[in-house]
DRENFI-211632 format. One record per atom (N, C-alpha, C): chain; atom name; x, y, z. Coordinates in Angstrom, 1 decimal, always signed. Layout:
N
 unit site     xx     yy     zz
    A   CA      X      Y      Z
...
This chain:
234
 unit site     xx     yy     zz
    A    N +143.1  +63.0 +132.2
    A   CA +144.4  +63.7 +132.6
    A    C +145.1  +62.7 +133.1
    A    N +146.5  +63.1 +132.9
    A   CA +147.5  +61.9 +133.1
    A    C +147.6  +61.9 +134.7
    A    N +148.1  +60.6 +135.0
    A   CA +148.3  +60.4 +136.4
    A    C +149.6  +60.9 +136.8
    A    N +149.7  +61.5 +138.2
    A   CA +151.2  +62.0 +138.6
    A    C +151.7  +61.2 +139.8
    A    N +152.9  +60.8 +139.5
    A   CA +153.6  +60.0 +140.4
    A    C +154.8  +60.7 +141.2
    A    N +155.0  +60.5 +142.4
    A   CA +156.2  +60.9 +143.1
    A    C +156.9  +59.6 +143.6
    A    N +158.2  +59.6 +143.3
    A   CA +159.1  +58.6 +143.8
    A    C +160.2  +59.1 +144.6
    A    N +160.2  +58.9 +145.7
    A   CA +161.1  +59.4 +146.7
    A    C +162.6  +58.4 +146.4
    A    N +163.7  +59.2 +146.5
    A   CA +165.0  +58.5 +146.5
    A    C +165.2  +58.1 +144.9
    A    N +164.9  +59.1 +144.0
    A   CA +164.7  +58.6 +142.8
    A    C +165.7  +59.0 +141.8
    A    N +166.9  +59.4 +142.4
    A   CA +168.2  +60.0 +141.6
    A    C +169.0  +58.8 +141.2
    A    N +168.7  +57.5 +141.8
    A   CA +169.6  +56.4 +141.4
    A    C +169.0  +55.4 +141.8
    A    N +169.5  +54.0 +141.2
    A   CA +169.1  +52.6 +141.8
    A    C +167.5  +52.4 +141.4
    A    N +167.0  +51.7 +142.3
    A   CA +165.7  +51.2 +142.0
    A    C +164.7  +52.3 +141.8
    A    N +164.9  +53.4 +142.6
    A   CA +163.9  +54.6 +142.5
    A    C +164.1  +55.3 +141.3
    A    N +165.2  +55.4 +140.7
    A   CA +165.3  +56.2 +139.3
    A    C +164.8  +55.1 +138.3
    A    N +165.1  +53.8 +138.3
    A   CA +164.5  +52.7 +137.2
    A    C +163.0  +52.9 +137.4
    A    N +162.3  +53.0 +138.6
    A   CA +161.1  +52.9 +138.8
    A    C +160.3  +54.2 +138.0
    A    N +160.9  +55.4 +138.6
    A   CA +160.6  +56.6 +137.9
    A    C +160.5  +56.7 +136.3
    A    N +161.5  +56.0 +135.9
    A   CA +161.6  +55.9 +134.4
    A    C +160.6  +54.9 +133.8
    A    N +160.5  +53.9 +134.3
    A   CA +159.4  +53.0 +134.0
    A    C +158.1  +53.5 +133.9
    A    N +157.7  +54.3 +134.9
    A   CA +156.4  +55.0 +135.3
    A    C +156.1  +56.2 +134.1
    A    N +157.3  +56.9 +133.8
    A   CA +157.2  +57.9 +132.8
    A    C +157.0  +57.3 +131.4
    A    N +157.6  +56.3 +131.1
    A   CA +157.4  +55.4 +129.9
    A    C +156.0  +54.9 +129.7
    A    N +155.3  +54.7 +130.8
    A   CA +153.9  +54.5 +130.9
    A    C +152.9  +55.7 +130.6
    A    N +153.6  +56.8 +130.3
    A   CA +153.0  +58.2 +130.2
    A    C +152.3  +58.6 +131.2
    A    N +153.0  +58.4 +132.5
    A   CA +152.7  +59.2 +133.5
    A    C +153.5  +60.5 +133.7
    A    N +152.9  +61.3 +134.6
    A   CA +153.8  +62.4 +134.9
    A    C +154.7  +62.1 +136.1
    A    N +156.0  +62.4 +136.3
    A   CA +156.6  +61.9 +137.4
    A    C +157.4  +63.0 +137.9
    A    N +157.4  +63.1 +139.4
    A   CA +158.3  +64.0 +140.1
    A    C +159.5  +63.3 +140.7
    A    N +160.6  +63.2 +140.2
    A   CA +161.7  +62.9 +140.7
    A    C +162.1  +63.7 +141.9
    A    N +162.8  +63.0 +143.1
    A   CA +163.0  +63.5 +144.1
    A    C +164.5  +63.1 +144.5
    A    N +165.2  +64.1 +145.2
    A   CA +166.5  +63.6 +145.9
    A    C +166.9  +64.8 +146.9
    A    N +167.8  +64.6 +147.7
    A   CA +168.4  +65.3 +148.5
    A    C +169.2  +66.4 +147.6
    A    N +170.0  +66.0 +146.8
    A   CA +170.9  +66.6 +146.1
    A    C +170.1  +67.3 +144.6
    A    N +169.8  +68.5 +144.9
    A   CA +169.1  +69.3 +143.7
    A    C +169.7  +69.4 +142.4
    A    N +171.1  +69.5 +142.6
    A   CA +171.9  +69.6 +141.2
    A    C +171.6  +68.2 +140.6
    A    N +172.0  +67.2 +141.3
    A   CA +171.9  +66.0 +140.5
    A    C +170.6  +65.7 +140.0
    A    N +169.6  +65.9 +141.0
    A   CA +168.3  +65.6 +140.5
    A    C +167.9  +66.5 +139.2
    A    N +168.2  +67.6 +139.2
    A   CA +167.8  +68.4 +138.0
    A    C +168.5  +68.2 +136.7
    A    N +169.8  +67.7 +137.0
    A   CA +170.4  +67.1 +135.8
    A    C +169.8  +65.8 +135.1
    A    N +169.2  +65.0 +135.9
    A   CA +168.6  +63.8 +135.4
    A    C +167.4  +64.2 +134.7
    A    N +166.6  +65.2 +135.3
    A   CA +165.3  +65.5 +134.7
    A    C +165.5  +66.2 +133.4
    A    N +166.5  +66.9 +133.4
    A   CA +166.8  +67.6 +131.9
    A    C +167.1  +66.3 +130.9
    A    N +167.9  +65.7 +131.3
    A   CA +168.4  +64.4 +130.3
    A    C +166.9  +63.6 +130.0
    A    N +166.1  +63.5 +131.0
    A   CA +164.9  +62.7 +130.5
    A    C +163.9  +63.5 +129.6
    A    N +164.0  +64.8 +129.9
    A   CA +163.0  +65.6 +129.1
    A    C +163.6  +65.8 +127.6
    A    N +164.8  +65.4 +127.6
    A   CA +165.4  +65.3 +125.9
    A    C +164.9  +64.1 +125.3
    A    N +164.4  +62.9 +126.1
    A   CA +163.9  +62.0 +125.6
    A    C +162.5  +61.9 +125.5
    A    N +161.7  +63.1 +125.7
    A   CA +160.3  +63.2 +125.5
    A    C +159.5  +62.6 +126.8
    A    N +160.2  +62.5 +128.0
    A   CA +159.5  +62.0 +129.1
    A    C +159.2  +62.9 +130.0
    A    N +157.8  +62.9 +130.6
    A   CA +157.3  +63.9 +131.5
    A    C +157.9  +63.9 +132.8
    A    N +159.0  +64.5 +133.1
    A   CA +159.7  +64.5 +134.4
    A    C +159.7  +65.9 +134.8
    A    N +159.6  +66.0 +136.3
    A   CA +160.1  +67.3 +137.1
    A    C +160.8  +66.8 +138.3
    A    N +161.3  +67.9 +138.7
    A   CA +162.1  +67.5 +140.1
    A    C +161.8  +68.5 +141.1
    A    N +161.8  +68.0 +142.4
    A   CA +161.6  +68.5 +143.5
    A    C +162.6  +68.1 +144.5
    A    N +163.4  +68.8 +145.3
    A   CA +164.3  +68.5 +146.3
    A    C +163.5  +67.7 +147.6
    A    N +163.9  +66.8 +148.1
    A   CA +163.3  +66.2 +149.3
    A    C +164.2  +65.3 +149.9
    A    N +164.1  +65.7 +151.5
    A   CA +164.8  +65.1 +152.6
    A    C +163.7  +64.5 +153.2
    A    N +163.6  +63.2 +153.2
    A   CA +162.4  +62.4 +154.0
    A    C +162.6  +62.4 +155.5
    A    N +163.8  +63.0 +156.1
    A   CA +163.9  +63.0 +157.4
    A    C +163.7  +64.6 +157.8
    A    N +163.2  +65.3 +157.0
    A   CA +162.7  +66.7 +157.4
    A    C +161.3  +67.0 +156.8
    A    N +160.7  +67.2 +158.1
    A   CA +159.2  +67.4 +157.8
    A    C +158.8  +68.5 +157.0
    A    N +159.6  +69.7 +157.1
    A   CA +159.3  +70.9 +156.2
    A    C +159.7  +70.4 +154.7
    A    N +160.6  +69.7 +154.4
    A   CA +160.8  +69.2 +153.2
    A    C +159.6  +68.4 +152.6
    A    N +159.2  +67.6 +153.4
    A   CA +158.1  +66.8 +152.9
    A    C +156.8  +67.5 +152.9
    A    N +156.6  +68.6 +153.7
    A   CA +155.4  +69.4 +153.3
    A    C +155.5  +70.3 +152.2
    A    N +156.7  +70.7 +151.9
    A   CA +157.1  +71.4 +150.6
    A    C +156.8  +70.8 +149.3
    A    N +157.3  +69.4 +149.3
    A   CA +157.1  +68.7 +148.1
    A    C +155.5  +68.7 +147.7
    A    N +154.8  +68.3 +148.7
    A   CA +153.4  +68.0 +148.5
    A    C +152.7  +69.3 +148.2
    A    N +152.8  +70.3 +148.9
    A   CA +152.5  +71.6 +148.6
    A    C +152.8  +71.8 +147.0
    A    N +154.0  +71.7 +146.6
    A   CA +154.2  +71.9 +145.4
    A    C +153.5  +71.1 +144.3
    A    N +153.2  +70.0 +144.6
    A   CA +152.6  +69.1 +143.9
    A    C +151.0  +69.5 +143.6
    A    N +150.4  +69.8 +144.8
    A   CA +149.2  +70.4 +144.8
    A    C +149.1  +71.5 +143.8
    A    N +150.0  +72.5 +144.2
    A   CA +150.0  +73.8 +143.5
    A    C +150.2  +73.7 +141.9
    A    N +151.0  +72.9 +141.6
    A   CA +151.4  +72.9 +140.1
    A    C +150.7  +71.9 +139.3
    A    N +150.0  +70.8 +140.1
    A   CA +149.3  +69.6 +139.3
    A    C +148.0  +69.5 +139.8
    A    N +147.8  +69.9 +141.0
    A   CA +146.3  +69.7 +141.8
    A    C +146.0  +68.3 +142.0
    A    N +147.1  +67.5 +142.0
    A   CA +146.7  +66.0 +142.2
    A    C +147.9  +65.3 +142.7
    A    N +147.9  +64.2 +143.2
    A   CA +148.8  +63.4 +143.5
    A    C +148.3  +61.8 +143.5
    A    N +148.6  +61.0 +142.4
    A   CA +147.9  +59.6 +142.3
    A    C +148.7  +58.7 +142.9
    A    N +150.1  +58.6 +142.7
    A   CA +151.0  +57.6 +143.2
    A    C +152.0  +58.0 +144.0
    A    N +152.2  +57.5 +145.0
    A   CA +153.5  +57.7 +145.9
    A    C +154.2  +56.5 +146.1
    A    N +155.6  +56.5 +145.7
    A   CA +156.5  +55.5 +145.8
    A    C +157.4  +55.6 +146.8
    A    N +157.4  +55.3 +148.1
    A   CA +158.2  +55.4 +149.2
    A    C +159.4  +54.5 +149.1
    A    N +160.4  +55.0 +148.1
    A   CA +161.6  +54.0 +147.9
    A    C +162.7  +54.7 +148.7
    A    N +162.9  +55.7 +149.2
    A   CA +164.0  +56.3 +149.7
    A    C +164.2  +55.5 +150.9
    A    N +165.5  +55.2 +151.2
    A   CA +165.8  +54.3 +152.5
    A    C +167.4  +54.2 +152.7
    A    N +167.7  +53.7 +153.7
    A   CA +169.1  +53.6 +154.1
    A    C +169.4  +52.3 +154.7
    A    N +170.7  +51.9 +154.7
    A   CA +171.2  +50.7 +155.5
    A    C +172.2  +51.0 +156.3
    A    N +172.0  +51.6 +157.6
    A   CA +172.9  +52.3 +158.5
    A    C +173.8  +51.3 +159.3
    A    N +173.5  +50.0 +159.2
    A   CA +174.0  +48.9 +160.2
    A    C +175.5  +48.9 +159.7
    A    N +176.4  +48.6 +160.6
    A   CA +177.8  +48.6 +160.3
    A    C +178.2  +47.6 +159.2
    A    N +177.8  +46.3 +159.3
    A   CA +177.8  +45.3 +158.1
    A    C +176.6  +44.6 +158.1
    A    N +176.1  +43.6 +157.1
    A   CA +174.9  +42.9 +157.2
    A    C +175.0  +41.9 +158.3
    A    N +176.1  +41.6 +158.9
    A   CA +175.9  +40.5 +159.9
    A    C +176.3  +41.2 +161.3
    A    N +176.3  +42.4 +161.5
    A   CA +176.6  +43.1 +162.9
    A    C +175.5  +42.7 +163.8
    A    N +176.0  +42.3 +165.1
    A   CA +175.0  +41.7 +166.0
    A    C +174.4  +42.8 +166.7
    A    N +173.0  +42.3 +167.1
    A   CA +172.3  +43.4 +168.2
    A    C +173.3  +44.1 +169.2
    A    N +174.2  +42.8 +169.9
    A   CA +174.7  +43.4 +171.1
    A    C +175.7  +44.5 +170.7
    A    N +176.2  +44.5 +169.4
    A   CA +177.3  +45.5 +169.0
    A    C +176.6  +46.6 +168.1
    A    N +175.4  +46.9 +168.3
    A   CA +174.7  +48.1 +167.5
    A    C +174.4  +48.9 +168.4
    A    N +174.8  +50.2 +168.0
    A   CA +174.5  +51.6 +168.7
    A    C +173.1  +51.8 +168.6
    A    N +172.2  +52.2 +169.6
    A   CA +170.8  +52.6 +169.4
    A    C +170.6  +53.6 +168.4
    A    N +171.8  +54.6 +168.4
    A   CA +171.5  +55.5 +167.5
    A    C +171.3  +55.2 +166.0
    A    N +172.0  +54.1 +165.7
    A   CA +171.9  +53.4 +164.5
    A    C +170.5  +52.8 +163.9
    A    N +169.8  +52.4 +165.1
    A   CA +168.4  +52.1 +164.9
    A    C +167.4  +53.4 +164.7
    A    N +167.8  +54.4 +165.3
    A   CA +166.9  +55.6 +165.3
    A    C +167.1  +56.0 +163.9
    A    N +168.5  +56.2 +163.4
    A   CA +168.7  +56.5 +162.3
    A    C +168.0  +55.9 +161.2
    A    N +167.8  +54.4 +160.9
    A   CA +167.1  +53.7 +160.3
    A    C +165.6  +54.0 +160.2
    A    N +165.1  +54.2 +161.5
    A   CA +163.8  +54.5 +161.6
    A    C +163.3  +55.6 +161.0
    A    N +164.1  +57.0 +161.3
    A   CA +163.9  +58.2 +160.8
    A    C +163.6  +58.3 +159.3
    A    N +164.5  +57.6 +158.6
    A   CA +164.6  +57.5 +157.1
    A    C +163.4  +56.6 +156.5
    A    N +163.4  +55.2 +157.1
    A   CA +163.0  +54.1 +156.5
    A    C +161.4  +54.1 +156.9
    A    N +161.2  +54.8 +158.0
    A   CA +159.7  +54.4 +158.5
    A    C +159.1  +55.9 +158.8
    A    N +159.6  +56.9 +159.6
    A   CA +159.0  +57.9 +160.0
    A    C +158.9  +59.0 +158.5
    A    N +159.7  +59.0 +157.7
    A   CA +159.5  +59.6 +156.2
    A    C +158.6  +59.3 +155.7
    A    N +158.5  +57.8 +155.3
    A   CA +157.3  +57.3 +154.4
    A    C +155.9  +57.8 +155.3
    A    N +156.0  +57.6 +156.8
    A   CA +154.8  +57.8 +157.3
    A    C +154.2  +59.2 +157.2
    A    N +155.1  +60.3 +157.3
    A   CA +154.7  +61.6 +157.2
    A    C +154.4  +61.9 +155.5
    A    N +155.0  +61.2 +154.7
    A   CA +154.6  +61.5 +153.3
    A    C +153.1  +60.9 +153.0
    A    N +152.9  +59.8 +153.7
    A   CA +151.5  +59.3 +153.5
    A    C +150.5  +60.2 +154.2
    A    N +150.9  +60.7 +155.3
    A   CA +150.1  +61.8 +156.1
    A    C +149.6  +63.1 +155.2
    A    N +150.5  +63.5 +154.3
    A   CA +150.4  +64.7 +153.5
    A    C +149.9  +64.2 +152.3
    A    N +150.1  +63.2 +151.6
    A   CA +149.7  +62.6 +150.4
    A    C +148.1  +62.1 +150.3
    A    N +147.8  +61.5 +151.4
    A   CA +146.5  +61.0 +151.2
    A    C +145.3  +61.9 +151.2
    A    N +145.3  +62.8 +151.7
    A   CA +144.3  +64.0 +151.6
    A    C +144.2  +64.4 +150.1
    A    N +145.5  +64.5 +149.6
    A   CA +145.5  +65.1 +148.1
    A    C +144.9  +64.0 +147.2
    A    N +145.1  +62.7 +147.5
    A   CA +144.6  +61.4 +146.7
    A    C +143.1  +61.5 +146.9
    A    N +142.5  +61.6 +148.2
    A   CA +141.0  +61.6 +148.5
    A    C +140.3  +62.6 +147.4
    A    N +140.9  +63.7 +147.1
    A   CA +140.4  +64.6 +146.4
    A    C +139.8  +64.2 +145.0
    A    N +140.7  +63.2 +144.5
    A   CA +140.3  +62.5 +143.3
    A    C +139.8  +61.0 +143.2
    A    N +139.9  +60.8 +144.6
    A   CA +139.2  +59.5 +144.8
    A    C +140.1  +58.2 +144.2
    A    N +141.3  +58.4 +144.2
    A   CA +142.3  +57.7 +143.6
    A    C +143.6  +57.6 +144.3
    A    N +144.2  +56.5 +144.7
    A   CA +145.7  +56.6 +145.0
    A    C +146.4  +55.3 +145.1
    A    N +147.8  +55.2 +144.9
    A   CA +148.3  +54.0 +144.9
    A    C +149.7  +54.2 +145.8
    A    N +149.7  +53.8 +147.0
    A   CA +151.1  +53.7 +147.8
    A    C +151.8  +52.6 +147.9
    A    N +153.0  +52.7 +147.2
    A   CA +154.0  +51.6 +147.5
    A    C +155.1  +51.8 +148.3
    A    N +155.3  +51.0 +149.2
    A   CA +156.4  +51.2 +150.3
    A    C +157.4  +50.0 +149.9
    A    N +158.6  +50.5 +149.8
    A   CA +159.6  +49.6 +149.3
    A    C +160.3  +49.0 +150.7
    A    N +159.9  +47.8 +150.8
    A   CA +160.5  +47.0 +152.0
    A    C +161.5  +46.1 +151.6
    A    N +161.5  +45.0 +152.5
    A   CA +162.7  +44.1 +152.0
    A    C +162.3  +42.6 +152.6
    A    N +162.7  +41.6 +152.2
    A   CA +162.6  +40.2 +152.7
    A    C +163.2  +40.4 +154.1
    A    N +164.3  +41.0 +154.2
    A   CA +164.9  +41.3 +155.7
    A    C +164.0  +41.7 +156.8
    A    N +162.9  +42.1 +156.4
    A   CA +161.9  +42.6 +157.4
    A    C +160.7  +41.4 +157.6
    A    N +160.9  +40.5 +157.2
    A   CA +159.8  +39.3 +157.3
    A    C +160.0  +38.5 +158.4
    A    N +159.1  +38.6 +159.3
    A   CA +159.0  +38.1 +160.7
    A    C +159.0  +36.5 +160.4
    A    N +158.5  +36.1 +159.3
    A   CA +158.5  +34.6 +158.9
    A    C +159.6  +34.0 +158.6
    A    N +160.6  +34.8 +158.3
    A   CA +161.8  +34.5 +158.0
    A    C +163.1  +35.2 +158.4
    A    N +163.0  +35.6 +159.6
    A   CA +163.9  +36.6 +160.2
    A    C +165.1  +35.9 +160.6
    A    N +166.1  +36.4 +160.7
    A   CA +167.6  +35.9 +160.9
    A    C +168.4  +36.8 +161.8
    A    N +169.6  +36.6 +161.9
    A   CA +170.3  +37.7 +162.8
    A    C +171.1  +38.5 +162.0
    A    N +171.6  +39.6 +162.7
    A   CA +172.2  +40.6 +162.2
    A    C +171.3  +41.8 +161.6
    A    N +172.1  +42.9 +161.3
    A   CA +171.3  +44.1 +160.6
    A    C +170.0  +44.5 +161.2
    A    N +170.2  +44.6 +162.8
    A   CA +168.8  +44.9 +163.4
    A    C +168.3  +46.2 +163.0
    A    N +169.2  +47.3 +162.8
    A   CA +168.6  +48.6 +162.6
    A    C +167.5  +48.4 +161.2
    A    N +168.3  +48.0 +160.1
    A   CA +167.5  +47.8 +158.8
    A    C +166.4  +47.0 +159.0
    A    N +166.6  +45.7 +159.6
    A   CA +165.5  +44.9 +159.7
    A    C +164.2  +45.3 +160.5
    A    N +164.5  +46.1 +161.6
    A   CA +163.3  +46.6 +162.4
    A    C +162.6  +47.6 +161.5
    A    N +163.5  +48.5 +160.9
    A   CA +162.8  +49.6 +160.1
    A    C +161.9  +48.9 +159.0
    A    N +162.4  +47.7 +158.4
    A   CA +161.5  +47.3 +157.3
    A    C +160.2  +46.8 +157.9
    A    N +160.5  +46.0 +158.8
    A   CA +159.4  +45.2 +159.8
    A    C +158.3  +46.5 +159.9
    A    N +158.8  +47.4 +160.3
    A   CA +157.8  +48.7 +160.9
    A    C +157.2  +49.2 +159.6
    A    N +158.0  +49.4 +158.3
    A   CA +157.3  +49.8 +157.3
    A    C +156.1  +48.9 +156.9
    A    N +156.3  +47.6 +157.2
    A   CA +155.3  +46.8 +156.8
    A    C +153.9  +46.9 +157.8
    A    N +154.3  +47.5 +158.9
    A   CA +153.1  +47.6 +159.7
    A    C +152.3  +48.8 +159.2
    A    N +153.1  +49.9 +158.9
    A   CA +152.7  +51.0 +158.4
    A    C +151.6  +50.7 +157.1
    A    N +152.1  +49.7 +156.4
    A   CA +151.4  +49.4 +155.0
    A    C +150.1  +48.7 +155.6
    A    N +150.0  +47.8 +156.5
    A   CA +148.8  +47.1 +156.9
    A    C +147.9  +48.0 +157.7
    A    N +148.4  +48.9 +158.4
    A   CA +147.4  +49.7 +159.2
    A    C +146.8  +50.7 +158.3
    A    N +147.6  +51.5 +157.5
    A   CA +147.1  +52.3 +156.5
    A    C +146.1  +51.8 +155.5
    A    N +146.4  +50.6 +155.0
    A   CA +145.6  +50.0 +154.1
    A    C +144.0  +49.7 +154.8
    A    N +144.1  +49.2 +156.1
    A   CA +143.0  +49.0 +156.7
    A    C +142.1  +50.3 +156.8
    A    N +142.8  +51.3 +157.1
    A   CA +142.2  +52.7 +157.4
    A    C +141.5  +53.3 +156.3
    A    N +142.0  +52.7 +155.1
    A   CA +141.8  +53.3 +153.7
    A    C +140.6  +52.4 +152.9
    A    N +140.0  +51.4 +153.6
    A   CA +139.2  +50.5 +152.9
    A    C +138.2  +51.2 +152.3
    A    N +137.8  +50.7 +151.1
    A   CA +136.7  +51.4 +150.3
    A    C +136.9  +52.7 +149.7
    A    N +138.0  +53.5 +149.9
    A   CA +138.5  +54.8 +149.3
    A    C +139.3  +54.8 +148.0
    A    N +139.5  +53.5 +147.3
    A   CA +140.2  +53.4 +146.1
    A    C +141.7  +53.9 +146.3
    A    N +142.2  +53.9 +147.4
    A   CA +143.5  +54.2 +147.9
    A    C +144.3  +52.9 +148.2
    A    N +145.2  +52.4 +147.3
    A   CA +145.5  +51.0 +147.6
    A    C +147.2  +51.2 +148.3
    A    N +147.4  +50.4 +149.3
    A   CA +148.8  +50.6 +150.0
    A    C +149.3  +49.1 +150.1
    A    N +150.7  +49.0 +149.3
    A   CA +151.2  +47.8 +149.6
    A    C +152.7  +47.9 +149.8
    A    N +153.2  +46.8 +150.3
    A   CA +154.6  +46.8 +150.4
    A    C +155.4  +45.8 +149.5
    A    N +156.5  +46.0 +149.1
    A   CA +157.1  +45.3 +148.2
    A    C +158.6  +45.0 +148.5
    A    N +159.0  +43.9 +148.2
    A   CA +160.5  +43.5 +148.5
    A    C +161.0  +43.3 +147.0
    A    N +161.9  +44.2 +146.6
    A   CA +162.4  +44.0 +145.0
    A    C +163.4  +42.9 +145.0
    A    N +163.6  +42.2 +145.9
    A   CA +164.8  +41.3 +145.8
    A    C +166.1  +41.6 +146.0
    A    N +167.1  +41.0 +145.7
    A   CA +168.6  +41.4 +145.8
    A    C +169.0  +41.9 +144.6
    A    N +169.0  +43.6 +144.6
    A   CA +169.3  +44.1 +143.4
    A    C +170.7  +44.9 +143.3
    A    N +171.3  +44.8 +142.1
    A   CA +172.5  +45.5 +141.8
    A    C +172.4  +46.8 +142.0
    A    N +172.6  +47.5 +143.1
    A   CA +172.4  +48.8 +143.2
    A    C +173.7  +49.1 +144.3
    A    N +173.9  +50.6 +144.8
    A   CA +174.8  +50.9 +145.6
    A    C +174.7  +50.2 +146.8
    A    N +173.4  +50.0 +147.4
    A   CA +173.0  +49.3 +148.7
    A    C +173.1  +47.8 +148.4
    A    N +172.8  +47.3 +147.3
    A   CA +172.8  +45.8 +147.1
    A    C +174.2  +45.3 +146.8
    A    N +174.9  +46.1 +146.1
    A   CA +176.4  +45.5 +145.6
    A    C +176.4  +45.0 +144.3
    A    N +177.5  +44.9 +143.8
    A   CA +177.7  +44.4 +142.4
    A    C +177.5  +43.0 +142.3
    A    N +177.5  +42.1 +143.5
    A   CA +177.3  +40.7 +143.4
    A    C +175.8  +40.2 +143.2
    A    N +175.0  +41.3 +143.4
    A   CA +173.5  +41.0 +143.7
    A    C +172.8  +40.4 +142.4
    A    N +171.9  +39.5 +142.5
    A   CA +171.6  +38.7 +141.5
    A    C +170.5  +39.3 +140.4
    A    N +169.9  +40.6 +140.8
    A   CA +168.9  +41.0 +139.9
    A    C +169.3  +42.6 +139.4
    A    N +168.9  +42.7 +138.3
    A   CA +169.1  +44.1 +137.6
    A    C +168.3  +45.1 +138.3
    A    N +168.3  +46.5 +138.0
    A   CA +167.5  +47.4 +138.5
    A    C +166.2  +47.4 +137.7
    A    N +166.4  +47.0 +136.4
    A   CA +165.0  +46.8 +135.5
    A    C +164.0  +45.8 +136.2
    A    N +164.5  +44.6 +136.7
    A   CA +163.9  +43.5 +137.3
    A    C +163.5  +44.0 +138.7
    A    N +164.2  +44.7 +139.4
    A   CA +163.9  +45.0 +140.6
    A    C +162.7  +46.1 +140.8
    A    N +162.7  +47.0 +139.7
    A   CA +161.6  +48.0 +139.8
    A    C +160.4  +47.7 +139.1
    A    N +160.4  +46.2 +138.5
    A   CA +159.2  +45.8 +137.8
    A    C +157.9  +45.8 +138.9
    A    N +158.2  +45.1 +140.0
    A   CA +156.9  +44.9 +140.8
    A    C +156.6  +46.1 +141.5
    A    N +157.4  +47.2 +141.8
    A   CA +157.1  +48.5 +142.0
    A    C +156.3  +49.2 +141.2
    A    N +156.5  +49.1 +139.9
    A   CA +155.6  +49.7 +138.9
    A    C +154.4  +49.1 +138.8
    A    N +154.3  +47.8 +138.9
    A   CA +153.1  +47.0 +138.8
    A    C +152.1  +47.5 +139.8
    A    N +152.7  +47.6 +141.2
    A   CA +151.8  +47.9 +142.2
    A    C +151.5  +49.4 +142.1
    A    N +152.1  +50.3 +141.5
    A   CA +152.1  +51.7 +141.5
    A    C +150.7  +51.9 +140.4
    A    N +150.6  +50.9 +139.5
    A   CA +149.5  +51.1 +138.6
    A    C +148.4  +50.1 +138.5
    A    N +148.2  +49.7 +139.5
    A   CA +147.3  +48.6 +139.9
    A    C +145.8  +49.2 +139.5
    A    N +145.0  +48.3 +138.8
    A   CA +143.7  +48.7 +138.4
    A    C +142.9  +48.8 +139.6
    A    N +141.7  +49.6 +139.7
    A   CA +140.8  +49.7 +140.9
    A    C +140.2  +48.2 +141.2
    A    N +140.0  +48.1 +142.5
    A   CA +139.6  +46.9 +143.2
    A    C +140.6  +45.8 +143.2
    A    N +141.9  +46.3 +143.3
    A   CA +143.2  +45.3 +143.3
    A    C +143.4  +45.1 +144.6
    A    N +144.5  +44.2 +145.2
    A   CA +144.6  +44.0 +146.5
    A    C +145.2  +45.3 +147.2
    A    N +145.0  +45.4 +148.5
    A   CA +145.7  +46.3 +149.2
    A    C +146.1  +45.9 +150.6
    A    N +147.2  +46.4 +151.2
    A   CA +147.5  +45.8 +152.5
    A    C +148.3  +44.4 +152.3
    A    N +149.0  +44.3 +151.2
    A   CA +149.7  +43.1 +150.8
    A    C +151.2  +43.2 +150.9
    A    N +151.9  +42.1 +150.8
    A   CA +153.4  +42.3 +150.7
    A    C +153.8  +41.3 +149.5
    A    N +154.5  +42.0 +148.4
    A   CA +154.8  +41.2 +147.1
    A    C +156.1  +41.2 +146.8
    A    N +156.4  +40.1 +146.2
    A   CA +157.6  +40.1 +145.4
    A    C +157.6  +39.3 +144.1
    A    N +158.0  +39.7 +143.0
    A   CA +157.7  +39.3 +141.5
    A    C +156.3  +39.4 +141.3
    A    N +155.5  +40.0 +141.8
    A   CA +154.0  +40.2 +141.7
    A    C +153.4  +39.2 +142.2
    A    N +153.8  +38.7 +143.2
    A   CA +153.2  +37.5 +143.9
    A    C +153.2  +37.7 +145.3
    A    N +152.1  +37.4 +146.3
    A   CA +152.1  +37.7 +147.6
    A    C +153.1  +36.9 +148.3
    A    N +153.8  +37.6 +149.5
    A   CA +154.8  +36.7 +150.3
    A    C +154.2  +36.8 +151.7
    A    N +154.7  +36.2 +152.5
    A   CA +154.5  +36.1 +154.0
    A    C +155.0  +37.3 +154.6
    A    N +154.4  +37.7 +155.7
    A   CA +155.1  +38.9 +156.4
    A    C +156.1  +38.3 +157.4
């Protein structure tokens, strides 16, 4: 039976490219986005290319929306094998905005989307993965969340990505021996709406390690942080 992947925030950028590459590997992919019209349009285009795509609306800041997605997945497919927590925001005013000039609400906004959303998705997805004794969870983090290389500015985004890495580590430890692998990934500086046109990487290159982690064979690493398919420091 074909494996099924859910990719959050997959209507553009790295998420869209990850979804496409997974489908090209003969996986069934559920594309998600807040904008149903845009998401449905993309799915129809992919189906014309004989790729196995489906769409479900998702707002990762809404608990009911998260529950609806996973319930749909279980009802329609009876499984969920891969979860790519890609949806994320950069709410800081600029990349260099200082802590002392950042509204606390900006940090809350980052945490809501970049941490609480992925956490709730994991809470819903893991029981479904356990039914088939298989799961791959990929949390899309950033080098800006590395404590080993922490700099100034962007406190909301940095805090949320560091916290997402904590989620990766804790969940991986709690799932040891269950063949549900949980890893974080830094895609690098990618030419997306968030990364900007001056970024050094294409979306194809940015998605490469996400797809690799999403399709790891059994007994592969779990609880790691990766860039370019290689471990990096926390």
